[in-house]
N, C-alpha and C positions, 0 to 999 in steps of 0.2 A: 289471896289468892281465891283462897273458899269464900269469901264475902260477899264475890262478885253475884248478880245478876243472873248470869249463864250458867250459875254452879247451884242452881235454886232446885229444891227437892223435885220440883213438878216438869224438870228439866231433863231432858235426854239426848243420851248422846248416838245412839244404837249396838246391837246386840247382832244384829242380824248381819249374817257371812253377804259382801256381798257378790253379785254375779258380773263376773268378767265378761260378761256377752249382752249387757246393757250397755245403753246409749246416753249416759248420762254420767255427770261428774265425777260421782264417787267410785263409779266403774273405769274413770278416765284415769284418777290417782290411785285406786289402785292398783289398775293395768302398769303404771309405770314403776312401783313400787315392784312388784311382781319382776318384770323384766331384769331390775339391777338389784334384785337378791341372788347370792348363792346357792347352791343347792344343800351346803354344811356350815354349820357354824351356830352361835350363839347371837340372839337375835333378843333389842331390849324394846319396848316403844314407850316412849316418855310423855305422859298425856293419853294413857289408850279407852277414856271413855270407859263405855260398857263393851270394849274389844270385838269391835268388828270389822275392826282390818287386820288384827291378829287370826280372825276365825279365818279372814279371807287368805294369810299367807298359811296357816296349819293348812287348809285342804288345796292347795297350790304346790307347796315346798315341805313336803312332810321330812324329810332329811334336818331343818332347822328346829334346833333349841331354841322356843318364844318363852317372853318373859314381858309383863306389864305392869309401868304404876301409874297413879295417879291419887290426887287428893281425895276423891271422892268413891268409897267403896262399893264394890260391886254387890247387887242385889243377889245373887248364888257365886260361888267358887268354878270359875272355868275348865271344862275338860283339854279345851287347847293349850293354857297358855296356864306361867306360875303368877298369879299376882301378888304386886305390895302396896300398901294404902301407904304413902308419901305423905309429910308434914311440910305443908305451901307454906308454911314459916323460912324452913331450910334449903337452901340452894343444894345442898349436896347428896350423892345419888347415895341410899344403903346397899350399894355393893361393892366388891372388891376390885381395886383400879385394872383395869385391863382385863375385863371379865368379857367382855362380848365383843364379835368379829362387825356385826350391826348395829346402831342406833336409828332408831324413826322418831319423826316428830311432825305429826301432819295435822294441819290447823290446831295448831297448839301454842307455838314461841309467841306469837301475841299477845296471849295469856296470863304470860309473865313478868311478872312486877318488876326484875329483871333480867331482861333476857341476854346479855351480857354474860351474870354466871349460869345462869342454865346452859349454855352452850360450854360454859369451862367446867360445867360438869358433868356435862355427855359425854366430852374428850376425857374425861379423867375415867371412864372405865369403859373405854372405849380402847382399845388395842391399838398400837403401831400400823400403820397401814388400813385399818378397820375403815370401815362407810358410814356415812352418817346419812340420811333420805330423810326431807324431807318434803312437806308442800309447804307454803309460808303466802300468806297473801301480800299484795302488794298496794296498801288503800291508804299507802302516804307521797304517790305519785304527783309527780309537780301537776300533771292534767289526771284530772281526777272526778268521776260523778263523788265516791265519798266524801275528798276535800269541798262538792259541792255542798252537799247536803249538811257537811257537818258546819258550813261557814253559815246557815240559815237556822238551825236547828238544833246546834250547840259542838260545842268539839267533843261533847263526850258521850256523844251520840251513839255510837260503836259498842262505846263501855258497856253502854245503859241498855243497848238491844242485844246483842251478841259476844258481850264479854272482852271485847278487842281492846286491850285500854293500850295497845301500841300501833302505831298506824307506818311501817315501814315503807322506805323507797326502794330503788332494785341499790343504791347505791348504798343504804347506812347497812341493808341486811346485808350484803357484799362483808362491809366492812367490819362485823362482826364473827367471821368468819377467818379471816384472813390471818390472824397467828396462829391458829392451832389446825386449821383445814386447809385444803386444795379444792378449788371446785373441777369434778371433773366431766360433769356430764349437767343440762341443762334443759328444763321446756316450759314455756311459757303458757298459760291458760288462763281464761276469763278476760275473754279479749272483749270487741265493744258490745254485744251483744249482753254477753253475762255479768261483763264487768257492769253496766245499766241496771239490769235484771238483781242484781243481788245487793246492789247497793242504794236502788228504789225499795225494793222487800225489805229489809234490815231497816230501811232510815222509818218504811210505813208501821212497823215493829213500835213505833214507840209509843203508837193508840194500845192500852191498857189492853179493849178486847181483842185483837186482831194479835196480839203479841201472845193470851191463853192460847186461840187457836193455834196458831200454829203449831204453838210447843205440845200438844196436845194430839194435831190431827195430823203431823206431821209423817209422812210414810217411811220418808230417809231416815228417822232418827226411833223408828220402831224399834221398845224394848218390851216386847209379847209375842204372842204367838203367827207364826205366819198366816195361818188363818184373816186374823185379827189385823197387822200390817196388810193383808192384800185388801182388807177391805176399805183402810184406810187410801190407798193406789189407786181404788175406784172413784174417791169423795170428788168433792168437786176443787177440796183447796189440791186434794194429790194428783189431781187431771193436771189442772194448771202447771202444777210445780214439776211433773215430768215433762210436758212439752216442754217448760222454758227450759229443763236440764237437754233437754234433747238439741234442741237451737244453739245451746251454752257449749254440747259438748261436740255438734261438727262443726262450732266454729275454730273450739281450740281444737281440736287434731289437725285440722288444716293451717292453723296458725302457728301450730308448737315453738316451730323453730325464729315467731317474730316476735321481736318486743312490743312494735309499737304498741298503744293501747291495753296493753296487757295488764291486769290486775292481778294474779298470781304467780307464783313460781315453783315448778319441781322442780327441785334438783340434786344432784349425788354427789358428796365432796369425801375428798379421802381424810384419814388424820394424820398429822406427821407429827 
């Protein structure tokens, strides 16, 4: 996984805390997470990136002990959580069995070479009855703009543009969890507008010039000062992305219990 273009040194995954008052997709996902976390316990995020989700959790759930791991080192040691660098070629996690009350995987399962092994590894460090909370794209649905673009631009299109080496349908995503988990809550996201815009944007990133600009100027993945992030939000790209996010947010909020057309699934699963 470390060799994927999405993990190139010039790519960023964000280290700024998410504002839950925002009307955008990062806030939608973070709100779902916060609403489903306990007040106390130990939490691990697998694939924490720059730590923006864990920093958001630290702000809103101060009674939790937070850990994060990823295959790419952080630029600096965070105050909000303990970070562990992991080997992308070793599926098992370097934590004692049953040592966490909650495990998180947000926008990450589709990056792993062996998703089933990653789910087993998550279950191994989660206590019996613990919660697994996730957002996972559904880019393998039978009727999908992602499938349409892959047909014309290559099956590896989204592996090249955003490191998604797996395209899950809802049925094969659920099948990954049946042995070790029971899904107890779910919400759908990225319906028609969000689905179309996301599929089209990342298809367009096959252009190297746009690809570079996107990763350099995207305000949602800022890893810098708040002033610099604010400047990106005011840029032409930032303005367009915020407008698209506002529309997709409103649609996802209104249709969160509707499966039809959705290209993303938020869910809570209980370990058994």
